[in-house]
BAKOLGU-864619 format. One record per residue (C-alpha): x negated, y, z. Coordinates in steps of 0.02 Angstrom, whole numbers, padded with zeros to 5 digits, always signed. Each point is the difference from the previous one (the first is absolute). Example, Ala and Ser with C-alpha at 12.3 -4.5 7.8 and 13.67 -1.06 7.14 Angstrom:
REM residues 2
-00615-00225+00390;-00069+00172-00033;
//
This chain:
REM residues 668
+00007+00018+00010;-00064+00173-00043;-00076+00088+00134;+00122+00141-00066;+00146-00114+00021;-00069-00086+00173;-00022+00174+00083;+00177+00064-00049;+00101-00163+00036;-00129-00018+00186;+00085+00197+00018;+00188-00078-00037;-00011+00089-00180;+00035-00074-00155;-00062+00047-00183;+00096-00022-00172;-00117-00069-00128;-00010+00167-00091;-00051+00090+00119;-00136-00117+00043;-00040+00037-00179;-00008+00152+00010;-00086+00035+00181;-00125-00174-00004;-00138+00098-00102;-00007+00140+00096;+00003-00110+00176;-00157+00043+00104;-00069+00129-00132;+00097+00145+00005;+00140-00042+00150;+00010-00132+00160;+00139-00102+00069;+00030+00099+00127;+00035+00166-00122;+00105-00103-00096;+00117-00067+00150;+00006+00201+00075;+00060+00048-00147;+00136-00129-00016;+00058+00021+00170;+00016+00190-00028;+00118-00078-00155;+00095-00075+00114;-00024-00183-00080;-00080-00161+00035;+00006-00049-00193;-00159+00052-00113;+00090+00032-00180;-00070+00069-00153;+00105+00170+00041;-00090-00008+00175;-00171-00064-00072;+00009+00150-00131;+00048+00144+00105;-00173-00045+00128;-00118+00016-00129;+00066+00125-00060;-00003+00093+00192;-00181-00082-00004;-00035+00109-00164;-00062-00198-00085;+00155+00053-00135;+00059+00144-00061;+00189-00033-00051;+00082-00163+00063;+00065-00095-00148;+00194-00043+00056;+00038+00198-00032;-00066-00022-00173;+00105-00174-00027;+00157+00109+00075;-00030+00138-00091;+00008-00077-00195;+00071-00176+00033;-00179-00062-00077;-00163-00077+00087;-00139+00140+00027;-00094-00091-00139;+00145+00017-00126;+00027+00195+00007;-00064+00131-00108;-00110+00141+00068;+00144+00109-00044;+00148-00090+00070;-00120-00033+00169;-00020+00203+00011;+00187+00044-00001;+00097+00028+00143;-00018-00050+00180;+00091-00145+00108;+00147+00025+00128;-00052-00087+00156;+00050-00171+00025;-00088-00103+00100;-00009-00222-00034;+00049+00051-00170;-00085-00054-00159;+00138+00009-00150;+00156+00108-00024;+00170-00096+00048;+00104-00032-00152;+00142+00126+00012;-00117+00138+00011;-00130-00027-00156;+00149-00033-00114;+00089+00156+00076;-00170+00107-00038;+00005-00078-00174;+00189+00049-00034;-00024+00166+00061;-00170+00043-00091;+00063-00062-00170;+00157+00099+00027;-00096+00156+00021;-00112-00018-00128;+00170+00015-00122;+00033+00172+00103;-00084+00183-00085;+00064+00123+00121;-00057+00208-00031;-00088+00094+00135;+00145+00099+00043;+00086-00154+00057;-00124-00078+00095;+00094-00110+00166;-00057-00038+00161;+00009-00144+00092;+00061+00024+00157;-00022-00144+00153;-00172-00055+00009;-00079+00077-00150;-00114+00160+00031;-00054+00066-00168;+00120+00039-00152;-00013-00114-00134;-00089+00104-00165;+00009-00097-00165;-00063+00184-00082;+00100+00036-00161;+00142-00100-00072;+00119+00067-00114;+00165-00086+00028;+00059-00065+00166;+00130-00111+00070;+00080+00050+00158;+00096-00160+00042;-00157-00119-00028;-00083+00144+00112;+00119-00030+00133;+00016-00198-00022;-00208+00009+00019;+00006+00094+00160;+00148-00118+00074;-00121-00153-00043;-00151+00071+00093;+00095+00027+00146;+00096-00138+00013;-00184-00113-00015;-00081+00143+00160;+00132-00042+00105;-00014-00179-00011;-00090+00010+00142;+00083-00181+00047;-00087-00085-00146;-00146+00072+00018;-00033-00031+00194;+00029-00178-00024;-00138-00023-00126;-00096+00103+00098;+00011-00117+00142;+00039+00177+00105;+00119-00010+00177;+00002+00216-00023;+00178+00062-00057;-00056+00170-00039;-00138+00061-00095;-00088+00156-00022;-00094+00050-00151;-00129+00125-00064;+00031+00065-00179;-00138+00067-00078;-00081+00035+00137;+00150+00095+00108;+00056-00092+00167;+00212-00014-00019;+00005-00125+00145;+00074+00027+00170;-00089+00129+00120;-00148-00012-00147;-00031-00186+00029;-00052-00084-00150;-00009-00176-00006;-00009-00018-00186;-00101+00094-00142;+00096-00011-00151;-00024+00055-00162;+00138+00020-00143;-00046-00022-00188;+00073+00144-00127;+00170-00101+00017;-00004+00001+00190;-00031-00179-00012;-00093-00047+00170;-00160-00075-00091;-00137-00062+00132;-00018-00049+00172;-00139+00017+00115;+00012-00045+00171;-00097+00114+00131;-00092-00086+00133;+00087+00016+00177;-00078+00135+00130;-00103-00103+00123;+00100+00018+00157;-00068+00125+00129;-00081-00097+00145;+00077+00005+00161;-00166-00029+00107;-00169+00086+00001;-00152-00071-00060;-00097+00122+00091;-00040+00097-00148;+00006+00173+00105;-00084-00040+00154;-00168+00089-00013;-00148+00020+00114;-00152+00079+00006;-00164+00006+00097;+00022+00110+00148;-00093+00156-00014;-00166+00022+00074;+00011-00192+00059;-00181-00051-00031;-00004-00178-00106;-00164-00073+00073;+00022-00173-00100;+00019+00104-00163;-00207+00015+00010;+00001-00194+00050;-00064-00082-00120;+00137-00166-00052;-00072-00160-00010;+00104-00124-00029;-00001-00154-00110;+00172-00114-00019;-00137-00177+00027;+00149-00113-00037;+00165+00032-00110;+00102-00152-00083;+00009+00089-00163;-00204-00037-00007;-00007-00178+00024;+00017-00093-00157;+00104-00162+00001;-00007-00132-00119;+00140-00113+00022;+00008-00175-00070;+00040-00035-00187;+00139-00151-00049;-00089-00174-00050;+00074+00006-00153;+00172+00035-00101;+00116-00092+00122;-00056+00041+00164;+00156+00071+00110;+00004+00197+00067;+00003-00108+00166;-00144-00101-00024;-00118+00184-00033;+00086+00070+00151;-00054-00144+00129;-00151+00001-00074;-00047+00191+00071;+00063-00031+00166;-00103-00146-00011;-00127+00118-00029;+00057+00116+00108;-00026-00105+00146;-00178-00050-00053;-00034+00171-00018;+00040+00032+00191;-00084-00159+00065;-00149+00064-00092;-00011+00157+00063;+00026-00054+00193;-00116-00157-00004;-00117+00134-00030;+00057+00119+00158;+00009-00145+00108;-00166-00068-00031;-00072+00163+00050;+00064-00020+00178;-00154-00085+00081;+00117-00116+00097;+00073-00069-00162;-00135-00140-00050;-00014-00164-00082;+00141+00029-00107;+00056-00167-00084;+00122-00025-00147;+00163-00087+00056;-00031-00127-00164;-00176-00050+00099;+00068-00017+00179;+00031-00208-00049;-00169-00003-00071;-00097+00065+00208;-00027-00052+00178;+00171+00014+00073;-00100+00026+00189;-00067+00157-00072;+00073+00180+00017;+00029+00104-00171;+00096+00123-00071;+00122+00036-00147;+00044+00148-00084;+00176-00015-00056;+00174+00090-00078;+00153-00056+00167;+00147-00038-00119;+00097-00029+00157;-00001-00018+00184;+00130-00075+00123;-00015-00035+00212;+00005-00165+00056;+00036-00045+00181;-00217+00002+00040;-00046+00108-00108;-00017+00090-00201;+00022-00084-00155;-00072+00069-00156;-00017-00058-00181;-00185+00078-00072;-00034+00015-00183;-00152+00021-00106;-00063-00009-00154;-00033-00185+00024;+00155-00075+00107;+00114+00017+00131;-00014-00051+00184;+00103-00003+00153;-00085+00114+00170;+00073-00017+00174;-00043+00094+00119;+00043-00033+00195;+00082+00112+00122;-00144-00043+00088;-00134+00082-00096;-00081+00178+00056;+00053+00064-00195;+00180-00061+00008;+00084+00163-00006;-00082+00065-00138;+00128-00125-00106;+00139+00127+00028;-00086+00139-00096;-00044-00124-00138;+00116+00047-00150;+00065-00111-00137;-00134+00005-00157;-00110+00079+00110;-00179-00068-00011;-00104-00061+00166;-00137-00113+00061;+00020-00136+00118;-00140-00088+00104;+00019-00186+00037;-00026-00196-00024;+00097-00097-00153;+00086-00137+00055;+00002-00177-00071;+00199+00033-00019;-00021+00158-00125;+00043+00128+00143;-00130+00139+00049;-00003+00039+00182;-00040+00187+00005;-00088+00075+00165;-00040+00175-00055;+00104+00131-00120;-00092+00146-00094;+00088+00129-00079;-00087+00083-00145;+00030+00147+00106;-00132+00149+00006;-00173+00025+00087;-00002+00033+00178;-00136+00133-00015;-00011+00154-00135;-00144+00073-00074;-00010+00212+00056;+00010+00111-00156;-00101+00158+00004;+00102+00172+00045;+00079+00126-00121;-00075+00157-00032;+00165+00089+00034;+00168-00066+00085;+00133-00028-00097;+00154-00079+00017;+00150-00114-00113;+00168+00027+00014;+00087-00180-00007;+00212-00016-00048;+00131-00099-00036;+00152-00057-00065;+00057+00174-00014;+00173-00070-00087;+00022+00148-00128;+00196-00003-00057;+00077-00082+00160;+00140+00101+00087;-00121-00043+00161;-00159+00082-00066;-00066+00111+00117;-00038+00123-00131;-00008+00157+00132;-00111-00080+00090;-00134-00038-00165;+00021+00178-00040;-00071+00051+00177;-00117-00128-00038;-00068+00082-00155;+00013+00170+00054;-00126-00051+00140;-00112-00088-00110;+00000+00174-00087;-00052+00089+00148;+00136+00043+00114;-00046-00075+00171;+00047+00028+00183;-00157-00035+00090;-00197+00032-00009;-00016-00203-00007;+00108+00001-00137;-00079+00129-00129;-00172-00107+00038;+00084-00148-00064;+00123+00084-00136;-00155+00093-00079;-00120-00164-00012;+00119-00116-00079;-00076-00062-00168;+00128-00150-00035;+00196-00077+00003;+00042-00165-00006;+00177-00056-00057;+00006-00178+00026;+00176-00059-00082;+00201+00032-00011;-00040+00160-00067;+00175+00017-00048;+00152-00085+00047;+00053-00072-00170;+00133-00081-00079;+00110-00152+00027;-00151-00053+00114;+00161-00067+00149;+00162-00033-00014;+00074+00151+00027;-00123+00099-00025;+00061+00131-00121;+00142+00050+00158;-00162+00073+00084;-00101+00082-00139;+00009+00198-00006;-00114-00024-00176;+00098-00129-00075;-00100-00001-00168;-00171-00090+00008;-00102+00149-00150;+00067+00105+00132;-00053-00048+00173;-00183-00017-00090;+00021+00164-00055;+00064+00074+00188;-00147-00080+00093;-00134+00081-00158;+00077+00168+00046;-00044-00009+00189;-00165-00078-00028;-00038+00137-00115;-00008+00107+00151;-00156-00085+00069;-00138+00088-00011;-00125-00051-00143;-00135-00024+00106;+00081-00154+00081;-00018-00153-00108;+00151-00118+00003;-00009-00158-00016;+00169-00079-00047;+00070-00182-00005;+00148-00091-00028;+00117-00106+00105;+00181-00114-00011;+00096+00151-00024;-00110+00083-00110;+00029-00023-00218;-00143-00151+00004;-00029-00183-00038;+00081-00064+00171;-00090-00148+00014;-00196+00036+00075;-00117+00067-00033;+00078+00136-00090;-00101+00084-00106;+00088+00168-00018;+00125+00116-00004;+00099-00040-00199;-00051+00160-00080;+00153+00051-00094;+00090+00004+00156;-00109+00112+00122;-00089+00083-00135;-00003+00166+00103;-00139-00088+00127;-00098-00054-00110;+00017+00178-00053;-00060+00093+00163;-00172+00060-00019;-00070-00058+00175;+00097-00182-00003;-00105-00146-00012;+00111-00159-00034;-00042-00163+00081;+00061-00176+00014;+00064-00098+00126;-00113-00055+00072;-00148+00099-00038;-00158+00060+00093;-00067+00156-00014;-00179+00054+00071;+00005+00175+00099;-00164+00082+00022;-00071-00199+00024;+00152-00063+00116;+00110-00124-00062;+00183+00019+00003;+00111-00150-00057;+00162+00070-00062;+00152-00125+00002;+00209+00051+00012;+00011-00155+00115;+00117-00138-00060;-00109-00138+00067;+00057+00055+00180;+00186-00053-00046;-00073-00177-00006;-00095+00010+00176;+00142+00048+00075;+00101-00149-00068;-00165-00139+00019;-00088+00040+00172;+00076+00017+00169;+00019+00170+00090;-00010+00110-00120;+00108+00137-00053;+00016+00144-00104;+00024+00117+00157;-00178-00032-00025;-00085-00003-00136;-00181+00007+00023;+00024-00188+00069;+00041-00083-00147;-00151+00133-00107;-00114-00100+00111;+00058-00158-00029;-00004+00019-00187;-00190+00071+00041;-00044-00148+00098;+00059-00099-00152;-00077+00098-00122;+00160+00046-00108;+00133+00091-00029;+00118-00140-00072;-00057-00170+00101;+00187-00081-00055;+00071-00041-00171;+00184-00004-00025;+00034+00113+00168;+00070+00132+00016;-00144+00095-00119;-00005-00034-00201;-00155-00023-00058;-00023+00013-00171;-00075-00161-00097;-00176+00087-00070;-00146-00117-00007;-00107+00060+00134;+00054+00027+00179;-00030+00214+00022;+00083+00000+00173;-00154-00081+00086;-00091+00111+00137;-00161-00014-00090;-00104+00157+00088;+00019+00050+00180;+00085+00178-00025;-00029+00139+00133;+00196+00042+00013;+00157-00103-00052;+00144+00116-00025;+00161-00078-00035;+00190+00065+00013;+00158-00088-00068;+00081-00021+00167;+00006+00186+00051;-00066-00025+00163;-00166+00110+00070;-00114-00124+00055;-00188-00028+00029;-00143-00085+00073;-00206-00044-00013;-00037-00203-00032;-00174-00029+00002;-00050+00161-00069;+00141+00005-00126;+00127+00155+00031;+00164-00062-00043;+00155+00123-00019;+00174-00010-00048;+00036+00170-00082;+00196+00042+00051;+00120+00060-00139;+00094+00159-00054;+00177-00084+00028;+00121+00001+00140;+00078-00171+00056;+00116-00060-00129;+00144-00107+00004;-00116-00156-00057;-00130+00037+00145;+00157+00016+00123;+00040-00158-00026;-00164-00096+00039;-00035+00104+00142;-00148+00092-00084;-00034+00160+00071;-00119+00126-00108;-00105+00137+00049;+00011+00115-00128;-00087+00149-00049;-00158-00032+00114;-00175+00024-00124;-00139-00078+00073;-00165+00097-00050;-00177-00101-00030;-00182+00033+00058;-00079-00067-00163;-00167-00016+00078;+00067-00085+00128;+00141-00104-00098;+00101+00027+00173;+00158+00121+00057;-00034+00176+00030;+00174+00061+00037;+00186-00027-00046;+00111+00146-00047;+00181-00038+00032;+00103+00112-00105;+00172-00109+00054;+00089+00146+00080;+00044+00042-00174;+00058-00163-00045;+00183+00023+00050;+00097-00128-00155;
//
């Protein structure tokens, strides 16, 4: 199925074959799918036929004149018209029309034939009343027939008054029409719905449908909101040279999906192969991380266990396919590239509690002995984890700060717009204390970790909770707000599950056709989810944080109220979404890009709308809260957000410097 047809059907639109042939040659060259859908929506139709297609292409200036208008004017196809015919007259605007109805064509033909027989002197020219605006001028003629002229006038007036037939042909629901004759308005109150130009006999020749005026928006996209830097405020960060590098971005990784073996290979077989490569990639990366731990020694492949001395202690590393609790302990099924084995750890073992932290599909190491019964009895469990100690990094010459925010949710009726505007004013130097003045003057970076808009159709009933019901306008509104961030502050903006981006993890970027206003911001850097940013030699791991959901589901004593605890678990497992088939959708990429291969200095997540932070083995973890007040869904699941709180990070230490609270302006 063609990409254009498939895209329209997925958005509940239909397209006719003639329209398809018109549009397909221009698709993705001169226009995009969202533009076509927006035009059809403005037209109030879900069926894109030839007329809609031609009018859309004319509006995009791809064609100069819709062909269906020429066909109506002459009753011929455009290619059958002579140049003289194509230049004469204009068309009466009757939408959805391709040919004139039979009774109209016959009546016009008879009237014209009769008129050609008449010779009317200039002194006896007649004015056609009704809808006709100009006197019919036929030149100087010697003889006339008043009776014939009178009959002609009656025929024309009868034809024009037969509105019901014309309306039936045009598919119009209106009962009254207003016309403009030869450029003059004659509708009620000056309203012109149709532009009509008559030939010299007073017969309407051509109809051109005028595009409907775009509906006036009943909501704001913050185009008038402008903030300027406070006069006289000294921004020290202006003189600090920007030092950043996007060390990891999903878009920079070249993936090679597996090829089909032959022409009979089924699509399902290729997908299975992709996931096979995905988990092989995870296992390979995790084995490398685990072997860096000096306690993980004597590693043996699972397939070789039957060949070694069963009395000695050995270590295996594998992917946990499943785990279940028994009366005496935990039983795991563990797999590597060479085989599968059952692993048991008893309640009396020292590392038994670590079994609770192991999530399905995570990679761990077990140390113990192999039994001839085909079971591996574990004494110790080793998670990938991060090292106990980190090397100190050299200090910076100048203090520089970064703002970490997420989950703005522009477009939601719970968006704290007043608080966000106060925050933007604060960034421009409108501060209250000397401490804040020092902080603001040295802010060089701002990182936004996803869910920047509320999106469309993310959950049932969302439309009733939107203040901006158009996804294009949501991104335009966000860009208008962020355009007030001082130019010396570099913004890193990544997607979340509410954004116009791939739903499954990892998310490469925002779809450009929807979020184009963000790409146009001069001081914005669009990043993927996840991404690693190097700020002055410090690594910031930026993730939206959907993996928190699976941790809360599988690990005891975890909740959304304290999101930093699930974040620590993900760091221990060195993976951002370990469980496949859980709440978090994972894309069938041939390489696992969610492994935390390098230990960062800071991990930022969002998603759960609660501000929380903690230092774990030298790594600062923070959940950067939200700018959205509590929604109806959050009330149902008992999530209490902490909106409009802004954490400021000292880049040198990669630790929290202060939290600025704007929540008193969040009164929605």
